[in-house]
C-alpha positions in Angstrom: -7.7 23.9 -5.7 -7.3 20.9 -3.4 -3.6 20.5 -4.5 -3.0 24.2 -3.7 -4.7 23.8 -0.3 -2.7 20.6 0.4 0.6 22.4 -0.5 -0.2 25.4 1.8 -1.2 23.1 4.7 2.0 21.0 4.2 4.2 24.0 4.3 2.3 25.4 7.3 2.6 22.1 9.1 6.3 21.9 8.5 6.8 25.4 9.8 4.7 24.7 12.9 6.5 21.4 13.6 10.0 22.7 13.1 9.9 26.4 14.2 7.3 26.7 17.0 7.2 25.7 20.7 4.0 23.8 20.0 5.7 21.7 17.3 8.7 20.9 19.5 6.4 19.9 22.4 4.2 17.7 20.1 7.4 16.0 18.8 8.6 15.5 22.3 5.3 13.9 23.4 5.4 11.7 20.3 8.9 10.5 21.2 8.3 9.8 24.9 5.3 11.1 26.8 6.8 10.4 30.2 10.0 12.3 29.4 7.9 15.2 28.1 6.1 15.3 31.4 9.4 15.4 33.2 10.5 18.3 31.0 7.5 20.4 32.3 5.5 20.1 29.1 1.8 20.4 29.7 0.9 17.1 27.8 -2.8 17.5 28.2 -2.9 21.0 26.7 -0.6 20.0 23.8 -2.7 16.9 23.1 -5.9 19.0 23.2 -4.5 21.6 20.8 -3.4 18.8 18.5 -7.0 17.4 18.5 -8.3 20.9 17.8 -5.9 21.4 14.9 -6.9 18.0 13.5 -10.6 18.9 13.8 -10.0 22.1 11.9 -8.1 20.2 9.1 -11.0 17.7 8.9 -13.3 20.7 8.4 -11.0 22.0 5.6 -11.0 18.6 3.9 -14.8 18.5 4.2 -15.1 21.9 2.6 -13.0 20.7 -0.3 -14.7 17.3 -0.6 -18.4 18.2 -0.6 -18.4 20.7 -3.5 -16.4 18.3 -5.6 -18.8 15.3 -5.2 -22.0 17.2 -4.4 -22.9 15.4 -1.2 -21.6 13.8 2.0 -23.1 11.5 4.6 -21.9 9.6 7.7 -20.2 6.9 5.7 -18.4 9.2 3.2 -14.9 8.9 4.6 -14.9 5.4 5.9 -11.4 3.9 5.9 -9.7 7.1 4.8 -7.8 6.8 8.1 -6.2 3.7 6.6 -4.9 5.8 3.7 -3.6 8.4 6.1 -1.7 5.9 8.2 -0.3 4.2 5.1 1.0 7.5 3.7 2.6 8.4 7.0 4.3 5.0 7.3 5.4 5.0 3.7 6.8 8.5 4.4 9.1 7.1 7.0 7.5 8.0 10.3 8.0 5.2 12.9 4.8 3.8 14.5 6.5 3.7 17.9 7.1 7.4 17.9 10.2 9.4 17.4 10.9 11.7 14.5 8.8 12.1 11.4 8.8 14.6 8.6 6.0 16.4 6.9 7.8 16.1 3.6 8.1 12.3 4.1 4.4 12.1 4.5 3.8 14.2 1.4 6.0 11.7 -0.6 4.1 8.9 1.0 0.8 10.4 -0.2 2.2 10.8 -3.7 3.5 7.2 -3.8 0.3 5.8 -2.4 -1.9 7.6 -4.9 0.4 6.7 -7.7 0.1 3.0 -6.8 -3.7 3.3 -6.6 -3.9 5.1 -9.9 -1.7 2.5 -11.6 -3.7 -0.3 -10.2 -6.9 1.3 -11.4 -5.7 2.2 -14.9 -4.1 -1.2 -15.5 -7.0 -3.1 -14.1 -4.5 -5.3 -12.3 -6.8 -5.8 -9.3 -10.4 -4.8 -8.6 -10.9 -1.2 -7.4 -12.6 -2.7 -4.4 -9.4 -4.4 -3.4 -7.3 -1.2 -3.4 -7.8 -0.7 0.4 -6.7 -4.3 1.0 -3.6 -3.6 -1.1 -3.0 -0.5 1.1 -3.4 -2.7 4.2 -0.7 -5.0 2.8 1.6 -2.0 2.3 1.1 -1.0 5.9 1.9 -4.5 7.1 5.1 -4.7 5.0 6.2 -1.2 6.2 5.6 -2.2 9.8 7.6 -5.4 9.4 10.4 -3.4 7.7 10.4 -0.9 10.6 10.4 -3.8 13.1 13.4 -5.4 11.4 15.3 -2.1 11.5 14.6 -1.8 15.2 15.8 -5.3 15.9 19.0 -4.8 13.8 19.8 -1.6 15.7 
């Protein structure tokens, strides 16, 4: 069920980002907030709607997580944002803004989980060090993005 929900949300996100006014405004704000303001985009409203959408998606994730593991507490999802950032960066989205693709993020999620599963199954590193390894991946990706920007 979680994979099916993930696929539906990814397809919906791609449609919203590429085919709606809200998606175009969110992309414009991500590229340059000041230019978006000059283009008569209500930045505060779009930002608020983005946070509302994010909160709804967190609710969906919680509804999928709690039945699977039987419980949740305030420290349940600690450092999951690191995994999300790593997946987005691996998917090719620039940290400084600009264009990003939902499908790139989906590929980033798959690659990150594949790496984590391989590390766990092969016992190459301790399972407690997986997040440190993901942090190293983020650092390498940021350095690669920075070198691309300097070269351009």
